[in-house]
N, C-alpha and C positions, 0 to 999 in steps of 0.2 A: 683814600684809602691806597696803603700801598701797594703796585704792582707785583703780582707774585714772580718770585724767580724761576727762572727758565731750566729744567733741566741742562746740563752740559756733558759732551760727548768726546770723544776723541775714535778717529774712524780710521783702521790700519789695514793698509793693504783697499784702499778706495775703489781702485778703476776707476773708472769714467763718474761714478757718483750714485750707482742706482740706491744703496743704504742711506747714503746720506740725506739725498733726497727725499726719500721717506720718514726718518727720523725728521727734517726739518719740516714737513708736512702734519709729523704727529708735535710740533711745539717744541723740538728741542733747539738747543742753540748749540751749535758746533765752536770747536776749539781749534782743532785743526786735522788735518790728515796726513796721512803719508801713501804715497803713490810713487813708485819707482818710472814708472812709462812716459815718457812726455806728453805721447799723445794723449793719451789714457789721461794725462793731469791737465792737458791743456781742456780737454772737456769739462772735468772736473772744476776747475777754473773760471771758465766760462760762464759757468750754470749757478757753482753754488757758494762762490767768494763775491764776481763782479757782475753776474745776472740777475733777472730776475727772483731765483730760487734763494739768492746770497743769504745765509745763515749762520756766518762764522766772524767768530772775536777773533780773529789770527794774530798769533803773539807776533810781537816786533822782532825775538829772536829768532824764528824760524823763516827761512824764506821761500816764499809760495810758489817752490817749483818741485819736479821730481825727486825723489830723493830715496834711497832707500833705508827700511829699517835698522839696517846696521849702523846707516852715518849717522842717523840722529840718535841711534843712542849712543856712538861714540863720543860725538862731536858737542852732543847737548845736554851729555846726564847731571849739569849741576842744575839746568833749569826744569829740565825735566821731574827731577828729585823735588822741587818746590811747587810742584802741581800736588803733591801725595796728599790726599784725602780732599780734595778742592776738586774732583772728577767725578760726576754721576756716572760714566759710562764708559768702558771700552767696547766697540763694536767692530765686527769685521769677521773675516775670515780668512787664513793662510792661503797662499793658491792652492790649488787643487789637483794639477794635472798628474800628478805622480799615486793620488788614492784614486783616481776616476777609475768606476768598472766600465765606464765608456772605453776606454783606450787601452793601453798596455799599464798598467798597473807597475812602478818600479819603487820598490822600498829605500831604494839607494840615491832617489832623484834630490840633487840638493833642493829642489823647493820644499822637500818636506819636513826640511832643518827648520826652516822660519818658525814653525808656531813655538820654537825655544825664543826667539826674538819677542812675539807675542808676549810671552810668557812672562819675558825680562820687562818689558814697557807694563805689563800688568802689575809687578813687582815692585816699581821703580813708584808707577804713579797710586794705587790702591785703590781705584774708581771703587763705587760701591756696587755694581754692577758690571758682569761680563755676559757679550752675545757673541757667542763664535758660531758662524755658519759653514760647513764646507758639502762636499759631495758624498753620497753613502757611503763611498768607500773608505773614508774617514774613521768609518767604525767599524771596517772589515781586517780580518787576519790578512796578513800577506802570506803569500803562498808561498813556503818553506823547500827552498834547496835541499838537493839531496843529502842527508846526513847532517840536517840542521835543525834543529828547535823552529818552530813557527812563530814570526815576532807578533806580538801582542798588539791590537790595533792603536794607532798615534790617537783615536780619542780617550783612551783607557790612560795611556802615559800624560796628556794635557790633563785630565783630569784628576787622577793623582795629585801632580803639583798644585793645580789650583786650590786642591785641597789642602797641601802643604801649607802654602800661600793664607788662609785661611777664609776660602770658599765653600759655602755649599754649594754645589755642581748638579745638575738637572738637564736629563738631555731625553731625546726622541726624534723620529723623525718626522718631516711635515712636507706637505705636497701645498707648491704654490697656489695650483687651480682652485684650492678652498678659500681664497683669503681675496678672489676677484681677478687673479691674475688669467689671462687665455690660455694656460702653457701648463701639462702635466711637470711638474720638475720637482722632483723627490730631495728633500736635501735634508742632511744630520745637523741637527740645532742644538746647540750648549748653552745654559743660560746660569749664569753664576750671581750667587747673591752674598755677600761679603757677611761675616758673622756677625757683627755688630749691628746690622739692618735686622727690620724686624723679619723673622725668618720663621716662626711657629706655625704652624700651620699652613704655610704658603706652598703652594703646588703648580708652578709656571703653568705647565703645559694644559690644567685641568682649569685655569682662567683662562688662557687662550680660547680656547674650545666655547667658554661662555662670554665672552667679549666678541666673539668673531660675528655673528648672529648681527647684532648691534654696528659692529663696523660698518660691515656688507649694506645695510638699512642707511650708514647716513653716508652712503655714496650711491643710491637708489639702485642698488641689486640685490639679488634673493640668495637664498643657498645652492641655485643652480647653479653649474658652472658654464663660465663664458665659453663660447665655442668661438672658434678662431674664425670664423663668417663675420661673427658679432663684433669682432677685433678690427679686422682691417677689411670686408666687403667696399668701403667709401674709397681705398685705393687701387682699386684694381683697375685694369688699361683699355678692356675688351669695349671696342665703340666709343672712345674718347681719346681726346686731342694728346701726343705727346709733344712737346717742345724739346729743344735744345738744351741741354747741361753742359757739357764740356767735349772736350776733343775738336776733332776737324767739324766742319759745317755738314760736311758729307757723311762721314761714317763715323762721330761721335758719338758721346754717350747722349742717350734720350730721357727724359722725365715725364712724369705724369704733371699736364697743367689740372694742378686741383683744385677741384670746387667742392665743396663741402654739399653734401645732400641738404635737403629742405627739413628732412627729420631725420637727424641721428638717434641712432638707439642709445639705452643707458651707460653703453660703455664706452661708447664713441662721445657721450657726453660729457664724462670723465677726461678724456683722454683732447679733449677739443676746449676745457670750459674757458670761457671768455676770451676766445680765441675768434671769432665772428668769420670772416672769408679769409682770415692770414692761412697763408700756405707755410707745413712744415718744411724742415730742410732733409736733407737725404732720401731725396725722392728717387736718385739715378738708378734706371735700370741697367741692367746684367747686358753688355753686348754678344747676343750668343750667336754661333754660325749657325748657316740651315743646320749642317749635321745635327747639332745639340737639340736645336728644337725638334728635329727627327725623333731623336732619340728620346727625350723629355715625354714626346706624344705617344710613343710607344710604351713607357711607363705609365703613362697616365693610363691605358688602353687596358695594361694588365695587372695594374698593382692592386690591393687591398687598401684603401685609402687610410690611412691613420696606421699602416703598419710596413713594417721596413722590408724591404724587397727580400723574399727568400733565396737559396740558392741556385732554383730551378729557374726563377727570373729574374735575377742576376745574369742568369747563362745565356738566357733570352735575346738581353740586349748587350749581351758582351762585354761585361762590365766586373771586373774584381776589387770594384768599391764594398767596402762592408755595410756602410750605412746611408742609403738611400728609402726616404719616405715621402709618400704624397699627401700632404698633410689631408685631415677627413674635415669638410667644412663644418659638421655637427657637434664636433666636440673640440676639447682646447687641445693647440698643439701639444707638438712632442718637444723633449726638452730641444730648446736653441742651442748648438754648439757655436766653437769658433770658426767653424768650415760652412759657410754659404752654403752649398754643394749637396749639404746632407739631407736637405729638407725642398722638398718643390709648392709652388703654388699649388691651392687644390683646385682652380677651376685654368688656370694658366701656364702653358708650358716652360717655366722657369723659376728660377729662383728668388728668393724674398727678395727685395728694397732693403736698405737698410733702416726704414722708417716702421717698414711691416714687422720687420722684427724688432723694434723699437717699442710698437704698440703691443707686441703679443708679450712682452715683457713690461708692457703697463707706464713705459716711459711717456707723458704725455708729449703733445706735439708740438710745444715752445720749448720743449730742453732741447738743445742743439746740440750736435755730432761733431767736434773738432777732427783735423787730422785726413789721411786719404783711406781711400774706401778699402783697400783691399792689399795684403802683401803674400809676399809665395815664397818658395826653397828655404834656405837656413834663414832668412829672416821670419819665418814665421813663428821661430822661438822667441824671438827678441823682439819685436814690432808687434804695435797695440792699435793695429789700424779701426775703423769707425764698426766693422763687422765683430772683431773679435771684444771690441769694447762692449757691446750688447750682448753678445753671448756670454761673455763673462760676470756680467752685472748680476745682482741682490735684485729683483724685481724690486721696484720702488712700491708698489701696493702692500708688498710684503716686509719692506723695510717700516712701512708707517704704522701696520698692526702692531709689529714688534716694539714698535716708539710708544704705542700705546699700553701696550702690555705691562713693557717697564715702568712707565709711569706711573701705572695704577699700583703697582703690587705693595708703597708706602701709603696709600690713600685708606 
């Protein structure tokens, strides 16, 4: 009996690989991925090409290194054209910072135009399916300057161009917490299906609702949202041994000497499947000054867990920082960002470790992050250290349920 051919995909703007990890876990075969940041690609390659989660049949004509989508379109046009009609899915989401409702929206942010490159790749390769994930602001109208017409949402521009390329396009909002991810992460999702593929009566978002309970049950989860305490309670430091991580022996960074609990909860079982006593990486604790710890303790005392500090509370701690939230242990986390000091641990006066953030994003403990931990100043928009890699990622559990959804369309 012949083995069934695996569905194939290309991941554009892949970051460290959250979406690809999910698609691989759903049984998809990767062809290649495009990511311009060297640190993010190093993590991607370490895990998804060379490591335990490797599932890419990488073409010889494309170097396994960080590359921009503009460069691949310019330098490998002929090879891309030969893939036309041979790829099942193009997945990914153009960088979202210019669209984000959480920061300063900028209709002229050059990163916004990357969706045009996404469309060029779709036109060349002509996959059966398209999955485009982005922030909610991708589907929001930009505020107009005085005397100017409002610009239509970028999603509508992309939708119209995809329809011209021969796709039926479906779009809606989804929340990662509904798919087993311990995080309230609302995103705009667009699914395109090529006209010649079975489309009559297909409603992807209705199908997603139907398969979600089955997906959760297959993971040992139910419809109840996974709380942040369920996700990271075994990573707390109070009363536990801390050991040297890096820097000077006296004043360097420390980390938790992790030992798994005797009994893991259902979510932790997913994160630590098959790992036994193995320790995860990226457990480095922030080296907070005593004054910072005092400030965090005050925030814990005055906060409403799960809700960002209001103006009066921010004045009380004498900060102008707009977004500070102490996690509510009983609820999924607030949306993780690329700024680690936006969120404080629910019971300890500190920011989260990279590993705790990764758990909240649903990365398993044996997914190893590469590169430095943080960056600052002008480098923040140019580098992608570990915290940024995690904050930018598509949660792997979301990627897996989307891979399951797309694979079920033709069945």
